[in-house]
Backbone as ProteinMPNN parsed JSONL, in Angstrom:
{"seq_chain_A": "MTAVLAGDLLELDGFEQVRLAGVEAPQPTDPYGEESATLIERLTDGQRVELLHGGARVDAVGRTVAQARTLESRRWLQGALIDAGAVRVRTAADNRALAKLMLAKEAGARAAGRGLWALDAYRVRLPDEVEPWSHGLLLVEGRVTRAGRTEDGDVYLDFEREGRRGLSVNIPKTALRDFRSARLDPLDLQGRLVRVRGEVEHGHLVIDHPEQIERLRD", "coords_chain_A": {"N_chain_A": [[6.193, 69.027, -59.317], [6.468, 70.996, -56.318], [5.181, 73.398, -54.809], [5.675, 75.189, -51.568], [3.244, 77.166, -49.538], [2.252, 77.552, -47.13], [1.854, 76.013, -43.976], [-0.181, 74.66, -44.395], [-0.893, 73.982, -47.097], [-0.328, 73.946, -50.839], [1.496, 74.117, -54.204], [0.856, 72.917, -56.709], [3.183, 71.78, -59.138], [3.034, 74.384, -60.252], [0.581, 75.521, -60.686], [-1.447, 74.433, -59.774], [-3.421, 74.697, -56.705], [-3.326, 73.162, -53.631], [-5.234, 72.523, -50.346], [-4.653, 71.141, -47.649], [-6.685, 68.229, -46.432], [-8.569, 68.234, -43.512], [-7.008, 69.497, -41.51], [-5.486, 72.231, -39.925], [-3.092, 74.744, -40.496], [-0.8, 77.337, -38.218], [-1.189, 80.715, -39.129], [1.26, 82.028, -41.443], [2.202, 84.758, -40.469], [1.208, 84.011, -37.808], [2.054, 83.026, -34.474], [4.187, 80.152, -34.664], [3.904, 79.403, -36.959], [5.673, 79.964, -39.164], [7.319, 77.73, -38.698], [6.037, 75.186, -39.373], [5.28, 75.892, -41.793], [7.801, 75.272, -42.679], [8.346, 72.839, -41.964], [6.5, 71.067, -43.542], [7.521, 71.988, -46.124], [10.637, 70.795, -45.755], [9.413, 67.667, -45.315], [8.039, 67.455, -48.142], [10.166, 67.923, -49.828], [11.892, 67.446, -52.855], [9.901, 65.364, -53.459], [7.481, 64.096, -55.228], [4.048, 64.195, -54.859], [1.102, 62.548, -54.17], [-2.289, 62.468, -54.23], [-5.146, 62.197, -52.264], [-8.952, 61.948, -52.221], [-11.559, 61.815, -49.556], [-13.769, 63.132, -49.301], [-15.459, 66.32, -49.943], [-13.92, 67.796, -52.866], [-13.379, 70.268, -53.654], [-12.39, 73.414, -52.261], [-14.394, 76.448, -50.87], [-13.012, 78.538, -52.06], [-11.962, 77.322, -54.398], [-9.914, 75.698, -54.46], [-8.084, 72.995, -54.728], [-8.902, 70.009, -52.538], [-7.316, 67.584, -50.341], [-6.048, 64.503, -48.879], [-2.835, 63.949, -48.833], [0.006, 62.467, -49.736], [3.517, 61.468, -50.024], [4.846, 60.085, -52.853], [7.245, 58.733, -53.297], [8.377, 58.223, -50.721], [6.152, 57.571, -49.37], [4.978, 58.903, -47.376], [2.735, 59.758, -45.373], [1.272, 63.092, -45.54], [-0.545, 64.947, -43.574], [-0.675, 63.041, -41.222], [2.136, 63.382, -40.494], [2.388, 66.188, -40.284], [0.792, 66.523, -37.626], [1.585, 65.04, -36.099], [3.881, 65.937, -35.598], [2.951, 68.076, -33.773], [2.825, 70.444, -35.718], [0.204, 70.862, -36.776], [-3.404, 71.627, -36.214], [-6.22, 69.495, -35.706], [-8.787, 69.699, -38.418], [-11.49, 69.146, -39.299], [-14.129, 68.853, -42.0], [-18.026, 69.146, -42.442], [-18.257, 68.357, -44.947], [-15.604, 66.515, -45.328], [-14.784, 64.611, -44.035], [-13.046, 62.378, -43.439], [-10.955, 60.205, -42.2], [-10.73, 60.872, -39.8], [-11.054, 60.237, -37.148], [-8.712, 58.965, -36.951], [-6.933, 61.23, -37.365], [-7.528, 62.225, -35.011], [-6.83, 61.078, -33.063], [-3.79, 60.937, -33.19], [-3.132, 63.679, -33.075], [-4.03, 63.951, -29.861], [-1.94, 62.617, -29.348], [0.396, 64.544, -29.955], [-0.469, 66.416, -28.244], [-0.656, 66.282, -25.89], [2.141, 65.54, -25.398], [3.276, 67.706, -25.675], [3.941, 68.844, -28.173], [5.291, 70.981, -31.022], [3.508, 73.221, -31.783], [1.645, 73.059, -29.646], [3.116, 73.655, -27.476], [2.679, 76.487, -26.748], [0.878, 79.11, -25.582], [-1.351, 80.191, -27.041], [-2.42, 78.413, -28.503], [-3.616, 76.888, -26.643], [-6.152, 74.354, -25.103], [-9.184, 75.817, -24.16], [-10.422, 76.424, -20.885], [-14.226, 76.76, -20.652], [-15.614, 79.376, -20.117], [-13.576, 80.734, -20.6], [-13.953, 81.799, -22.984], [-15.06, 84.405, -25.471], [-17.268, 86.169, -26.357], [-16.459, 87.581, -28.662], [-14.364, 85.633, -29.689], [-12.006, 84.58, -31.943], [-11.467, 82.577, -34.895], [-9.928, 78.963, -34.898], [-11.201, 77.086, -32.033], [-10.245, 75.106, -29.373], [-12.182, 73.065, -26.572], [-12.477, 72.705, -23.432], [-15.2, 71.083, -21.468], [-17.804, 70.498, -19.418], [-20.679, 69.498, -20.018], [-23.612, 71.602, -19.276], [-26.623, 71.688, -19.644], [-28.241, 70.65, -22.421], [-30.483, 70.853, -24.992], [-33.199, 71.395, -27.067], [-33.441, 74.2, -29.722], [-36.614, 76.612, -30.87], [-36.198, 76.654, -33.382], [-35.468, 74.104, -34.005], [-32.634, 73.557, -34.09], [-29.679, 71.992, -31.967], [-28.892, 72.825, -28.53], [-26.212, 72.994, -26.466], [-25.016, 73.998, -23.262], [-22.726, 75.426, -21.211], [-22.145, 76.022, -18.45], [-21.095, 77.435, -15.307], [-21.536, 77.347, -12.01], [-23.594, 79.177, -11.782], [-23.23, 81.01, -13.667], [-23.27, 82.269, -16.971], [-21.944, 80.461, -19.804], [-19.953, 79.221, -21.824], [-21.621, 78.755, -25.171], [-22.927, 76.058, -27.561], [-23.941, 75.375, -30.666], [-25.649, 73.537, -32.564], [-26.791, 72.835, -35.683], [-29.852, 71.835, -37.163], [-30.027, 70.942, -39.777], [-27.483, 68.952, -39.516], [-28.258, 67.156, -38.022], [-28.759, 64.723, -38.434], [-26.2, 63.569, -39.365], [-25.11, 63.283, -37.12], [-26.974, 61.772, -35.808], [-26.277, 59.409, -37.769], [-23.544, 58.451, -37.126], [-24.411, 57.598, -34.496], [-24.14, 59.304, -32.035], [-25.85, 61.019, -30.174], [-26.631, 64.306, -29.142], [-28.423, 65.362, -27.206], [-27.803, 63.78, -25.456], [-25.685, 64.502, -24.213], [-25.622, 65.667, -22.049], [-24.542, 66.589, -18.853], [-22.403, 65.276, -19.075], [-18.202, 65.321, -19.714], [-16.675, 66.777, -22.074], [-14.976, 67.428, -25.417], [-14.567, 70.208, -27.627], [-14.557, 72.028, -30.658], [-14.214, 74.19, -32.788], [-15.49, 77.265, -34.308], [-16.518, 80.585, -32.919], [-19.357, 81.983, -33.973], [-21.952, 84.594, -33.731], [-21.752, 84.547, -31.445], [-22.098, 82.057, -30.666], [-20.307, 78.97, -30.099], [-20.024, 77.27, -33.407], [-21.064, 73.752, -34.821], [-21.366, 71.56, -36.703], [-20.813, 69.15, -37.533], [-20.42, 65.621, -36.668], [-17.478, 64.757, -35.901], [-16.798, 67.08, -34.224], [-17.091, 66.866, -31.852], [-15.751, 65.492, -28.875], [-16.117, 62.867, -26.444], [-15.133, 62.961, -23.475], [-13.476, 61.057, -20.615], [-14.253, 60.937, -17.403]], "CA_chain_A": [[7.236, 70.2, -58.372], [6.099, 71.262, -55.495], [5.897, 74.696, -53.813], [4.739, 75.358, -49.989], [2.748, 78.549, -49.402], [1.777, 77.609, -46.076], [1.983, 74.874, -43.116], [-1.118, 73.551, -44.82], [-1.336, 74.558, -48.57], [1.003, 73.178, -51.121], [1.267, 74.224, -55.023], [1.57, 71.482, -57.502], [3.188, 71.564, -60.874], [2.975, 75.649, -60.653], [-0.541, 75.823, -60.93], [-2.765, 73.73, -58.672], [-3.059, 74.91, -55.071], [-3.888, 71.94, -52.545], [-5.068, 72.513, -49.341], [-4.505, 70.033, -47.082], [-7.792, 68.031, -45.473], [-8.935, 67.602, -42.514], [-5.847, 69.916, -40.688], [-5.177, 73.598, -40.184], [-1.792, 75.273, -39.947], [-1.297, 78.72, -38.419], [-1.074, 81.658, -40.667], [2.784, 82.26, -41.447], [2.791, 85.553, -39.523], [0.917, 83.667, -36.709], [3.036, 81.578, -33.853], [4.447, 79.026, -35.355], [3.654, 79.6, -38.951], [6.818, 79.806, -39.872], [7.696, 76.204, -38.408], [4.706, 74.659, -39.965], [5.54, 75.704, -42.802], [9.148, 74.745, -42.876], [8.294, 71.368, -41.756], [6.13, 70.725, -44.956], [8.676, 72.12, -46.988], [11.103, 69.1, -45.596], [8.684, 66.674, -46.068], [8.026, 67.188, -50.051], [11.203, 68.596, -50.857], [12.4, 66.493, -54.027], [8.793, 64.229, -53.384], [6.462, 63.672, -55.677], [2.93, 64.58, -54.166], [-0.253, 61.853, -54.617], [-3.603, 63.109, -53.796], [-6.456, 61.044, -51.924], [-10.036, 62.147, -52.013], [-12.341, 61.06, -49.073], [-14.653, 64.168, -49.18], [-15.437, 67.32, -50.964], [-12.743, 67.743, -53.574], [-12.549, 71.666, -54.026], [-12.932, 74.37, -50.908], [-15.13, 77.657, -51.243], [-12.076, 79.447, -53.358], [-11.306, 77.046, -55.548], [-8.343, 75.019, -53.904], [-8.222, 71.382, -54.539], [-8.845, 69.886, -51.101], [-6.915, 66.2, -50.353], [-5.156, 63.96, -48.136], [-1.622, 63.803, -49.21], [1.447, 61.704, -49.323], [4.584, 61.742, -50.997], [4.871, 58.951, -53.633], [8.852, 58.454, -53.415], [8.759, 57.574, -49.541], [4.961, 56.971, -48.957], [4.832, 59.386, -45.909], [1.073, 60.718, -45.315], [1.634, 64.428, -44.735], [-0.942, 65.128, -42.78], [0.114, 62.598, -40.184], [3.282, 63.34, -40.055], [2.177, 67.61, -39.514], [-0.136, 66.335, -36.799], [3.035, 63.901, -34.98], [4.86, 66.921, -34.957], [2.359, 69.089, -33.394], [2.709, 72.017, -36.589], [-1.171, 71.602, -37.408], [-4.308, 71.315, -35.527], [-7.052, 68.917, -36.474], [-10.051, 70.926, -38.674], [-12.155, 68.316, -39.893], [-15.141, 69.622, -42.498], [-18.699, 68.408, -42.767], [-18.017, 67.507, -46.013], [-14.895, 66.234, -45.391], [-14.478, 63.878, -42.032], [-12.257, 60.833, -43.704], [-9.553, 59.826, -41.207], [-10.98, 61.753, -38.977], [-10.515, 59.166, -35.485], [-7.123, 58.874, -36.268], [-6.057, 62.261, -36.865], [-7.731, 62.964, -33.565], [-5.818, 60.22, -31.789], [-2.37, 61.578, -33.492], [-3.39, 65.229, -32.518], [-3.981, 63.667, -28.802], [-0.9, 62.703, -28.564], [0.812, 65.703, -29.902], [-0.319, 67.753, -27.363], [0.213, 65.662, -24.704], [3.642, 65.574, -24.932], [3.618, 69.22, -26.039], [5.161, 69.23, -29.214], [5.002, 72.098, -31.613], [2.072, 74.732, -31.116], [1.051, 72.694, -28.321], [3.79, 74.255, -26.106], [2.024, 77.725, -26.84], [-0.163, 79.17, -24.837], [-2.313, 80.612, -28.218], [-3.003, 76.994, -29.041], [-3.874, 75.199, -25.381], [-7.598, 73.868, -24.571], [-9.658, 76.823, -23.347], [-12.25, 76.147, -20.577], [-15.489, 77.674, -21.622], [-15.857, 80.592, -19.585], [-12.39, 81.515, -21.611], [-14.227, 81.808, -24.366], [-15.295, 85.233, -25.643], [-18.637, 86.039, -27.897], [-15.555, 87.393, -30.075], [-13.19, 85.146, -30.184], [-11.788, 84.109, -33.177], [-10.281, 81.468, -35.31], [-10.178, 77.494, -34.487], [-10.561, 77.003, -30.765], [-10.741, 73.74, -28.631], [-12.875, 73.919, -25.508], [-13.035, 71.472, -22.813], [-15.813, 71.147, -20.504], [-18.947, 69.788, -18.703], [-22.579, 70.036, -20.547], [-24.403, 71.456, -18.227], [-27.424, 71.686, -20.555], [-28.638, 70.282, -23.629], [-31.607, 71.177, -25.261], [-33.266, 72.409, -28.871], [-34.114, 75.725, -29.849], [-37.505, 76.842, -31.443], [-36.135, 76.395, -34.605], [-35.054, 72.671, -34.094], [-31.369, 73.173, -33.819], [-29.601, 71.55, -30.697], [-27.836, 74.082, -28.147], [-25.407, 72.714, -25.407], [-24.427, 75.261, -22.7], [-21.676, 75.229, -20.624], [-22.081, 77.038, -16.993], [-20.012, 77.171, -13.83], [-21.685, 78.021, -10.575], [-24.846, 79.505, -12.203], [-22.656, 81.762, -14.461], [-23.858, 82.057, -18.073], [-20.369, 80.033, -20.331], [-19.84, 79.068, -23.611], [-22.782, 77.924, -25.66], [-22.392, 75.846, -28.739], [-25.11, 75.342, -31.745], [-25.832, 72.255, -33.632], [-27.849, 73.217, -36.582], [-30.655, 70.828, -37.081], [-29.51, 70.094, -40.557], [-26.467, 68.274, -39.106], [-28.493, 66.205, -37.172], [-28.795, 63.193, -39.532], [-25.0, 62.859, -39.482], [-24.843, 62.759, -35.845], [-27.41, 60.18, -35.889], [-25.489, 58.186, -38.374], [-22.359, 58.942, -36.404], [-24.531, 57.254, -33.36], [-24.01, 60.546, -31.262], [-26.739, 61.921, -29.897], [-26.082, 65.297, -28.41], [-28.879, 65.542, -26.531], [-27.098, 62.972, -24.108], [-24.123, 64.879, -23.395], [-25.68, 66.765, -20.797], [-23.772, 66.374, -17.39], [-20.839, 64.538, -19.927], [-17.266, 65.916, -19.767], [-16.46, 66.706, -24.089], [-13.857, 68.556, -25.559], [-15.213, 70.738, -28.746], [-13.453, 72.242, -31.637], [-15.09, 74.957, -33.925], [-15.54, 78.982, -34.512], [-17.763, 80.909, -32.567], [-20.341, 82.792, -34.71], [-23.188, 85.169, -33.301], [-22.129, 84.522, -29.695], [-21.923, 80.485, -30.008], [-19.337, 77.8, -31.125], [-21.011, 76.357, -34.091], [-20.523, 72.546, -34.927], [-22.222, 71.003, -37.738], [-20.512, 67.132, -38.028], [-19.882, 64.852, -35.063], [-16.015, 65.109, -35.318], [-16.308, 68.466, -33.947], [-17.372, 66.655, -30.275], [-15.112, 64.318, -28.631], [-16.208, 62.765, -25.348], [-14.004, 62.397, -22.43], [-13.73, 60.243, -19.589], [-14.356, 61.837, -16.065]], "C_chain_A": [[6.099, 70.935, -57.335], [6.184, 72.283, -54.607], [5.034, 74.458, -52.364], [4.363, 76.589, -50.02], [2.317, 78.579, -48.085], [1.813, 76.053, -45.392], [0.804, 73.909, -44.158], [-1.902, 73.848, -46.754], [-0.014, 74.743, -49.46], [0.536, 73.982, -52.756], [1.901, 73.176, -55.852], [1.757, 71.82, -59.049], [3.217, 73.075, -60.799], [1.641, 76.176, -60.753], [-1.543, 75.496, -59.834], [-2.53, 74.012, -57.172], [-4.079, 73.818, -54.178], [-3.936, 72.341, -51.237], [-5.564, 71.244, -48.632], [-5.476, 69.681, -46.591], [-7.579, 67.828, -44.678], [-7.557, 68.37, -41.421], [-5.907, 71.503, -40.749], [-3.988, 73.788, -39.712], [-2.233, 76.762, -39.443], [-1.184, 79.344, -39.771], [0.828, 81.945, -40.73], [2.997, 83.387, -40.947], [1.896, 85.277, -38.148], [2.045, 82.68, -35.917], [3.014, 80.146, -34.344], [4.315, 78.708, -36.673], [4.567, 79.383, -39.412], [7.275, 78.177, -39.733], [6.96, 75.374, -39.077], [5.021, 74.513, -41.177], [7.29, 75.163, -43.768], [8.78, 73.398, -42.455], [7.512, 70.325, -43.027], [6.86, 70.49, -46.047], [9.54, 70.867, -46.968], [10.58, 68.449, -46.153], [8.162, 66.71, -47.33], [9.199, 67.612, -50.483], [11.616, 67.13, -51.612], [10.795, 65.402, -54.137], [7.78, 64.568, -54.551], [5.104, 63.501, -54.564], [1.72, 63.52, -54.407], [-1.038, 62.733, -53.631], [-4.667, 62.348, -53.732], [-7.346, 61.726, -51.712], [-11.01, 61.426, -51.018], [-13.786, 62.206, -48.715], [-14.616, 65.278, -50.309], [-13.975, 67.577, -51.668], [-12.419, 69.788, -53.989], [-13.609, 72.333, -53.064], [-13.905, 75.615, -52.22], [-14.226, 78.612, -52.544], [-11.487, 78.79, -54.216], [-10.486, 76.533, -55.714], [-9.235, 73.441, -54.124], [-7.98, 71.06, -53.005], [-8.683, 68.043, -50.904], [-6.467, 65.875, -48.938], [-4.216, 63.833, -48.817], [-0.893, 62.982, -49.03], [2.412, 61.682, -50.516], [4.746, 60.06, -51.725], [6.619, 58.318, -53.597], [8.887, 57.542, -51.69], [7.331, 57.225, -48.715], [4.574, 57.509, -47.554], [3.524, 60.189, -46.344], [1.314, 62.313, -44.457], [0.922, 64.563, -43.625], [-0.77, 64.769, -41.458], [1.181, 62.929, -39.652], [3.264, 64.918, -39.44], [1.448, 66.889, -38.327], [0.806, 65.464, -35.745], [3.503, 65.329, -34.875], [4.469, 67.866, -34.464], [2.568, 70.965, -34.083], [1.395, 71.81, -37.108], [-1.985, 71.295, -36.299], [-5.345, 70.378, -36.471], [-8.189, 70.042, -36.814], [-10.817, 70.048, -39.449], [-13.796, 69.724, -40.249], [-16.32, 69.04, -42.603], [-19.081, 67.495, -43.901], [-16.858, 66.885, -46.632], [-14.14, 65.856, -43.898], [-13.41, 62.588, -42.331], [-10.924, 61.518, -43.026], [-9.771, 60.47, -40.046], [-10.593, 61.501, -37.172], [-8.83, 59.255, -35.593], [-6.432, 59.997, -36.514], [-6.292, 63.047, -35.549], [-6.941, 62.202, -32.431], [-4.503, 60.479, -32.181], [-2.401, 63.031, -32.8], [-3.268, 64.739, -30.736], [-2.44, 63.497, -28.173], [0.617, 63.719, -28.479], [0.505, 66.425, -28.488], [-0.237, 67.013, -26.219], [1.732, 65.633, -24.135], [4.003, 67.291, -25.357], [4.142, 70.068, -26.949], [4.689, 70.301, -29.953], [4.078, 73.1, -31.461], [1.461, 74.04, -30.252], [1.627, 72.929, -27.035], [3.202, 75.688, -26.051], [0.824, 78.094, -26.36], [-1.606, 79.688, -26.023], [-2.893, 79.418, -28.466], [-3.737, 75.966, -27.954], [-5.307, 75.682, -25.393], [-7.861, 74.865, -23.668], [-11.035, 75.757, -22.338], [-13.047, 77.07, -20.963], [-15.797, 78.553, -20.85], [-13.957, 81.502, -19.947], [-12.627, 82.004, -22.931], [-15.279, 83.091, -24.586], [-16.297, 85.017, -26.467], [-17.603, 86.623, -29.036], [-14.283, 87.085, -30.348], [-13.058, 84.717, -31.42], [-10.992, 82.829, -33.839], [-10.906, 80.053, -34.335], [-9.857, 77.36, -33.134], [-11.207, 75.379, -30.52], [-11.058, 74.278, -27.306], [-13.401, 72.504, -24.175], [-14.244, 71.952, -21.262], [-17.144, 70.3, -19.966], [-20.25, 70.587, -19.265], [-23.462, 70.18, -19.273], [-25.904, 71.276, -18.478], [-27.651, 71.49, -21.748], [-29.913, 70.092, -24.051], [-31.887, 71.27, -27.115], [-34.321, 73.615, -28.78], [-35.669, 75.412, -30.856], [-37.623, 76.375, -32.841], [-35.615, 74.784, -34.799], [-33.663, 72.669, -34.092], [-31.128, 72.802, -32.333], [-28.829, 72.727, -29.717], [-27.132, 72.556, -26.631], [-24.812, 73.561, -24.819], [-23.454, 74.635, -21.862], [-21.701, 76.237, -19.349], [-21.458, 76.531, -15.9], [-20.605, 77.87, -12.934], [-22.563, 78.891, -11.084], [-24.473, 81.021, -12.956], [-22.861, 81.233, -15.816], [-22.309, 81.514, -18.665], [-21.008, 80.171, -21.718], [-21.393, 78.097, -24.113], [-22.619, 77.342, -27.179], [-24.063, 74.976, -29.44], [-24.982, 74.435, -32.721], [-26.873, 72.685, -34.642], [-28.919, 71.939, -37.047], [-30.8, 70.026, -38.582], [-28.349, 68.909, -40.486], [-26.977, 67.293, -38.36], [-28.793, 64.512, -37.597], [-27.395, 63.075, -39.32], [-24.426, 62.49, -38.031], [-25.593, 61.395, -35.344], [-26.69, 58.762, -36.563], [-23.87, 58.082, -37.488], [-22.756, 58.103, -34.609], [-24.293, 58.299, -31.965], [-25.235, 61.441, -31.098], [-26.842, 63.231, -28.836], [-27.238, 65.785, -27.235], [-28.613, 65.061, -25.31], [-25.84, 63.344, -23.818], [-24.504, 65.798, -21.972], [-25.094, 65.817, -19.548], [-22.512, 65.535, -17.797], [-19.631, 65.45, -19.833], [-16.732, 65.97, -21.708], [-15.393, 67.848, -24.094], [-14.807, 69.069, -27.277], [-14.393, 71.641, -29.511], [-14.545, 72.904, -32.371], [-14.906, 76.753, -33.726], [-16.49, 79.252, -33.556], [-18.124, 82.05, -33.644], [-21.389, 83.34, -33.784], [-23.126, 84.639, -31.98], [-22.045, 82.794, -29.973], [-20.858, 79.968, -30.737], [-20.66, 76.988, -32.002], [-20.18, 74.797, -34.487], [-21.718, 72.186, -35.773], [-22.09, 69.435, -38.632], [-20.135, 66.73, -36.562], [-18.705, 65.175, -34.669], [-16.014, 65.602, -34.338], [-16.135, 68.125, -32.452], [-16.749, 65.464, -29.867], [-15.43, 64.088, -26.823], [-15.111, 62.119, -24.51], [-14.405, 61.229, -21.077], [-13.568, 61.23, -18.567], [-13.07, 61.222, -15.176]], "O_chain_A": [[5.001, 71.338, -57.719], [7.027, 72.281, -53.71], [4.044, 73.752, -52.171], [5.168, 77.332, -50.581], [1.939, 79.692, -47.72], [1.803, 75.046, -46.1], [0.97, 72.75, -44.537], [-3.028, 73.859, -47.251], [1.004, 75.358, -49.145], [-0.595, 74.466, -52.78], [3.031, 72.694, -55.778], [0.902, 72.048, -59.904], [3.706, 73.269, -61.911], [1.565, 77.393, -60.921], [-2.262, 76.267, -59.198], [-1.557, 73.586, -56.549], [-5.31, 73.783, -54.159], [-2.843, 72.578, -50.723], [-6.532, 70.533, -48.905], [-5.864, 70.631, -45.91], [-6.522, 67.235, -44.462], [-7.175, 67.634, -40.511], [-6.442, 71.985, -41.748], [-3.621, 73.216, -38.685], [-3.249, 77.374, -39.771], [-1.117, 78.906, -40.919], [1.417, 82.008, -39.651], [4.21, 83.481, -40.757], [1.815, 86.222, -37.363], [2.733, 81.822, -36.471], [2.121, 79.301, -34.393], [4.69, 77.696, -37.267], [4.545, 78.49, -40.259], [7.544, 77.527, -40.743], [7.726, 74.502, -39.486], [5.1, 73.427, -41.752], [7.628, 74.87, -44.915], [9.465, 72.728, -43.227], [7.85, 69.183, -43.338], [6.982, 69.482, -46.743], [9.405, 69.984, -47.815], [10.814, 68.274, -47.349], [7.714, 65.6, -47.62], [9.294, 67.692, -51.708], [11.643, 66.019, -51.083], [10.782, 64.645, -55.108], [7.345, 65.717, -54.471], [5.178, 62.766, -53.58], [1.164, 64.053, -55.368], [-0.683, 63.415, -52.67], [-5.198, 61.835, -54.716], [-7.015, 62.537, -50.847], [-11.419, 60.355, -51.467], [-14.658, 61.921, -47.895], [-13.942, 65.207, -51.337], [-12.961, 67.543, -50.972], [-11.415, 70.306, -54.479], [-14.821, 72.165, -52.925], [-14.047, 75.691, -53.44], [-14.66, 79.152, -53.561], [-10.578, 79.29, -54.878], [-9.947, 76.543, -56.821], [-10.352, 73.0, -53.851], [-7.13, 71.625, -52.317], [-9.598, 67.275, -51.203], [-6.471, 66.679, -48.006], [-4.632, 63.459, -49.914], [-1.014, 62.5, -47.904], [2.12, 61.845, -51.7], [4.742, 59.036, -51.042], [6.808, 57.195, -54.064], [9.361, 56.413, -51.563], [7.356, 56.696, -47.604], [3.997, 56.825, -46.709], [3.333, 60.959, -47.285], [1.464, 62.565, -43.261], [1.52, 64.355, -42.569], [-0.694, 65.601, -40.555], [1.338, 62.841, -38.435], [3.875, 65.151, -38.397], [2.513, 66.361, -38.007], [0.491, 65.384, -34.558], [3.404, 65.803, -33.743], [5.253, 68.815, -34.446], [2.525, 72.064, -33.532], [1.175, 72.58, -38.043], [-1.444, 70.712, -35.36], [-5.345, 70.452, -37.7], [-8.541, 70.951, -36.063], [-10.712, 70.37, -40.632], [-14.288, 70.657, -39.615], [-16.039, 67.909, -42.998], [-19.769, 66.476, -43.968], [-16.753, 66.651, -47.836], [-13.392, 66.421, -43.1], [-13.033, 61.893, -41.387], [-10.258, 62.548, -43.134], [-8.827, 60.586, -39.265], [-10.094, 62.24, -36.324], [-7.99, 59.501, -34.728], [-5.306, 60.046, -36.019], [-5.687, 64.014, -35.086], [-6.564, 62.575, -31.32], [-3.78, 60.158, -31.237], [-1.548, 63.324, -31.962], [-2.268, 65.239, -30.22], [-1.913, 63.926, -27.147], [1.499, 63.774, -27.623], [1.392, 66.928, -27.798], [0.625, 67.475, -25.472], [2.254, 65.679, -23.021], [5.113, 67.804, -25.217], [4.573, 71.22, -26.91], [3.576, 70.693, -29.601], [4.378, 73.899, -30.573], [0.378, 74.569, -29.999], [1.162, 72.672, -25.924], [3.335, 76.104, -24.9], [-0.211, 77.497, -26.654], [-2.77, 79.476, -25.68], [-4.104, 79.478, -28.675], [-4.219, 74.846, -28.126], [-5.706, 76.831, -25.583], [-7.208, 75.032, -22.638], [-11.927, 74.968, -22.65], [-12.691, 78.093, -21.547], [-17.021, 78.469, -20.951], [-13.476, 82.558, -19.535], [-11.839, 82.468, -23.755], [-16.346, 82.985, -23.981], [-16.405, 84.031, -27.196], [-17.769, 86.272, -30.204], [-13.386, 87.713, -30.91], [-14.089, 84.454, -32.038], [-10.053, 82.242, -33.302], [-11.812, 79.996, -33.504], [-8.687, 77.435, -32.758], [-12.096, 74.734, -31.075], [-10.639, 75.328, -26.82], [-14.347, 71.716, -24.15], [-14.101, 72.812, -20.392], [-17.189, 69.168, -20.448], [-20.678, 71.726, -19.079], [-23.891, 69.316, -18.508], [-26.529, 70.722, -17.573], [-27.142, 72.387, -22.421], [-30.551, 69.176, -23.531], [-31.09, 71.227, -28.052], [-35.365, 73.879, -28.184], [-35.881, 74.346, -31.433], [-38.606, 75.895, -33.406], [-35.402, 74.413, -35.953], [-33.274, 71.501, -34.091], [-31.964, 73.091, -31.476], [-28.142, 73.546, -30.328], [-27.678, 71.552, -26.173], [-23.958, 74.153, -25.478], [-23.356, 73.409, -21.799], [-21.144, 77.324, -19.5], [-21.324, 75.338, -15.626], [-20.328, 79.069, -12.898], [-22.132, 79.951, -10.631], [-25.22, 81.997, -12.874], [-22.718, 80.03, -16.032], [-21.359, 82.048, -18.092], [-21.895, 80.754, -22.342], [-21.968, 77.151, -23.575], [-22.189, 78.13, -28.022], [-24.912, 74.29, -28.87], [-24.215, 74.585, -33.672], [-27.981, 72.886, -34.145], [-28.276, 70.916, -37.28], [-31.379, 68.952, -38.745], [-28.33, 68.023, -41.34], [-26.171, 66.452, -37.962], [-28.972, 63.479, -36.952], [-27.303, 61.931, -38.875], [-23.548, 61.66, -37.795], [-25.152, 60.398, -34.774], [-26.581, 57.612, -36.137], [-23.34, 56.991, -37.694], [-21.911, 57.978, -33.722], [-24.316, 57.763, -30.857], [-25.512, 62.411, -31.802], [-27.164, 62.981, -27.675], [-26.862, 66.594, -26.387], [-28.975, 65.586, -24.257], [-25.005, 62.634, -23.257], [-23.782, 66.385, -21.166], [-25.222, 64.6, -19.41], [-21.697, 65.159, -16.955], [-20.006, 66.622, -19.87], [-16.504, 64.931, -22.328], [-15.062, 68.726, -23.298], [-15.543, 68.29, -27.882], [-13.406, 72.064, -28.908], [-15.628, 72.357, -32.581], [-14.113, 77.247, -32.925], [-17.298, 78.375, -33.25], [-17.308, 82.864, -34.075], [-21.788, 82.522, -32.955], [-24.136, 84.298, -31.364], [-21.838, 82.304, -28.863], [-20.502, 80.408, -31.83], [-21.686, 76.422, -31.623], [-18.955, 74.686, -34.46], [-22.876, 72.51, -35.509], [-22.654, 68.87, -39.57], [-19.686, 67.394, -35.627], [-18.475, 65.702, -33.581], [-15.454, 65.073, -33.378], [-15.336, 68.75, -31.755], [-17.095, 64.407, -30.393], [-15.07, 64.937, -26.007], [-14.426, 61.122, -24.739], [-15.51, 60.767, -20.795], [-12.877, 62.236, -18.732], [-12.82, 61.674, -14.059]]}, "name": "protein", "num_of_chains": 1, "seq": "MTAVLAGDLLELDGFEQVRLAGVEAPQPTDPYGEESATLIERLTDGQRVELLHGGARVDAVGRTVAQARTLESRRWLQGALIDAGAVRVRTAADNRALAKLMLAKEAGARAAGRGLWALDAYRVRLPDEVEPWSHGLLLVEGRVTRAGRTEDGDVYLDFEREGRRGLSVNIPKTALRDFRSARLDPLDLQGRLVRVRGEVEHGHLVIDHPEQIERLRD"}
């Protein structure tokens, strides 16, 4: 038996809560929250759900984290939700499986204006539209005007325009090994147009794995 708690949260057999890995749905009270939950309810109605793990299996509050597909129809739930614009991609440093495919699907849904992508609340921001007190998952596109290292060994990416200080991204030094493995040196991004996603912490957008940065064509 599958119960839907939110657009990215299921309850299996009445006791196991499963958070869908790699995606984030709007909260039920947020714009498009009800529509997101309705879609996953429709996708799982009368279906058994199979869980597949490609990273950490449990989140910080004890919920199972997994990719999921229905046994009868063999439908990949994350893929269907992303295609419909019902969720956004939100991978984690310890759960990055299928990130490239999910990001490609999200780009298609965003370009088509499907689902939540038709709403201003979820549009991709410019760097100077992000405030230090901004909250929640943000997608931001802009050109990196400066890339360097802090005294602590972290990497920063600054987005400035016409001499005005804008968004700053912080990449902890503990994450740089994963960036090297992905053949992405953040210091090489100076002057490049990129899309970044994450949350603002202490005035910076924090990025702790390479899938949070997408290099864009000029």
